[in-house]
N, C-alpha and C positions, 0 to 999 in steps of 0.2 A: 504494500500500500504506500502510495506516495504522499507523505505527510508534509512535503516541502512546497507543493503547489497549492496556492490559495484556492480553496474549494468554493468558487463563486462563479456566477454568470455575470460577466462585466456588463452585458447589455441590459440585464434586469436592474442591476444596481444603478447604472447611469440613468435609467428611465424613471427611477423611483422619485416621487415628489419630495421636496424638502419640507418636512413637517416641524422641525425645531431649528430654524436658522440661527447661526451663531456669528458673532463678530470675529475679526481676525485674531485678536488676542485669545479669546476663549477657544477658537478653533485650534490653535496650537496645543492647548492643554487637552482638548478632546482627542487630538491625534496622538498625543503622548500616552493618554490612558488606553486607547485602543491598540497602540503598538506594543506597549509593555504587557498588556493582558494576553494578546495573541502570541507574543514572543515566549511567554511561559509555556504555551502549548507546543510551539514548534521546537523550542529548546529541548523539552522533555522527549520529543520524538527522536532526537539524535544523541543527547548527552548520556542516556542510559546505556547505549551500546558500549561506551567506553568502560562503564562500571560492571558489565556482565561477568568478566573473569573474577573480579574481586568478590562480588556478591555470591557467585556460584561457590567459591571456596568457603566463604564465611557461613553460608546457609546450607552447605552440603547439598546443593541442588544438582539435578541432572541437566544434560544439554537440552532436553525437552522442556524442563521447567524454565530455564532461562529464556528459551524461545517464547514461551507464553508470557514472560514479563514484558516482552516487546509486543506480542500479538494482542494481548488483552487490551492494552492501551489503544492500539491502532484500530482494533475491532469496534469498540464502543464509540471512538471518535468518529470513524467513518460512517457507521450505521446511524448515528443519531444527529448528524449535522443538520439535516432538513428539519427534524423535529425541534432542534434547538433554535433554529431561525423562526419557526412558526410560533414557538412559545413567546419569543420577543414581540412578534407582531400582535399577539393576542393580549399579553399581560404587561407589556411595557419593556422596551429594549434595555433601558438602563437597569431596571429591576432584575431581569433575567441575567444580564451581563454581570451585575454585582453578585448574584447568587452563584453564578458559574465561577467567579473568582474565589469566593469563600469555599465552595465545594472543592475546587482544585487545590487550594491551600491546605484544607483539612486532609484531603487525600495524600498530599505531599508529606504532611506530618506522619500519617499512617505508614507511608512507604519508608520514611526515614527511621521509624521505630519498629518496623515489622520484624518479629522474632522468628518467622518461618517463611519459606518460599511461597507457601499457599497464601498467607496473608499479604505478601508483597504482590502477588498476581491479582488478588482481589482489590487491593488498594490502587493498583495501576488501572484496573477497569473503572474504578470510581473517578480517577483522574481523567480518563477518556470521556466520561459523561460530562464532567465539568468543562473539559475542552470543547465539547460539542455545543455548549452554550456560549463559549467565549468567541470562537472564530466567526461564526455567522453574525453574532451580536455586534462584534467590532465593526464589521462592514456595514451592517444595517444602521448603526449609530452614525457612521461617516456619511452614508447616503441621506440620512435624515437631517444632518447638521450642516452640510455644505450645499450651496446652490450648484446647479448643473455646470456652470462655467468654472467652478473651483473644484468640483468633485473628482475629476480625472487626476489632477495634481495631488489631491489628498490621498486617493487610492494608490497612486504611484509611490508616494512617500511611505505609505503603510507597507506596500509590497517590498520596496527596497530595504526598509529598515528591518522588517521581520526576516528577510533573507540574510542580512548581516548578522543578526542575533542568533539565527539558526546555525550559521557557519561557526559562530563562536562557541556553541555548545560543547562540542568535543574537546576543544582547547581548555575551557574552564573546567569541564569534568575531569580531564586528565590531571590537571593541577590539583584539584580537590582530592582526588583519589590518592595521589602521591603524597600529599602533605597533610591531609586530614583523614578522611574515610569515604568509602563509597556512599555512606548514608548522607554525607554533606551535599551530595549532588541533588538530593530531593529537598533539603532544607534551604537550598539556594532560592527556591520559589517564594519563601515567606516574606522577605523584604520587598520583593517585587509585588507580591499580592497586596501588601499594606499600602505601598505607593499607589497602586492602581485604584484601590478602594477610596483613598483620600482624593484622588483626582476625579473619580466618578461622582462622589458625593458633592464635591465643590463645583465642578465645571460642566458635567454632562447633563443636559436636560432630558426629561423623560419624553418618550415618543412611542407611538404605536401605529399600526395600520388600521385606521378607522373603517376602512372598506373591507377588511378581512372578516369574512363571515363563515368560512369553511371550518369544519371540525378538525381538531388535532388528530393526526393519523397515528395513534398509538399502535394499532394493529400492524400497520405497514412498517413502523420502526421495529417492532418485535420480529417480524419476518425478515427484515433486512439484517438484524443482528444474528438471527439463527442461521441464515444462509451464508453470511460471511464467516460465522464460526465454523460451520460445516466445511466450508472451502478451506479454512485454515487447518482443520484437522486432517484433511485429505492430502495436504502438501507434504 
């Protein structure tokens, strides 16, 4: 699963009406909040790969176990992206985004404290659920906050910045593993989460899609998760 490519439809985002327009100063802080939040998701898609040998030895895990440390995260992130975006449209993008940040941070604490490989895999799955709220939420917030003539630049800044932070993940992870512990890789998310929450509360206005009347597709999300899980088992 490619976690590095932004899972979005550029045409849909560009066509979305601006429901919570912001000034230039606030716009910079909104971008910072969306970039930092999404960066947590993308960093954890790469940084954990560096930690696999250390956590395998520490938790007495098999090669299949450590593979599921990666797969459980990618599975729930990919399967629930559409549902995460729909939740923001229905219940408020800022609200769902903030919930995603909190969930991701709590799951990161669980990952860092996990006493067994089974708990680590479960915690990574919860991280994926939080990430599925963050990534589409960040793009929806941008589309709602920036007018059409500024939205392309904002999305480009978001894409470029998250690509840079994603590439930094293995470098930071390698340093933490060598000088601290593999568990520190997950605790790295906590200061980022606090910073994002402060920015969200202070600068990000609430918005939702008032024309959204369709029901949330929980059944579809369940089938997507099951199908991707079965495909992972067969590989």
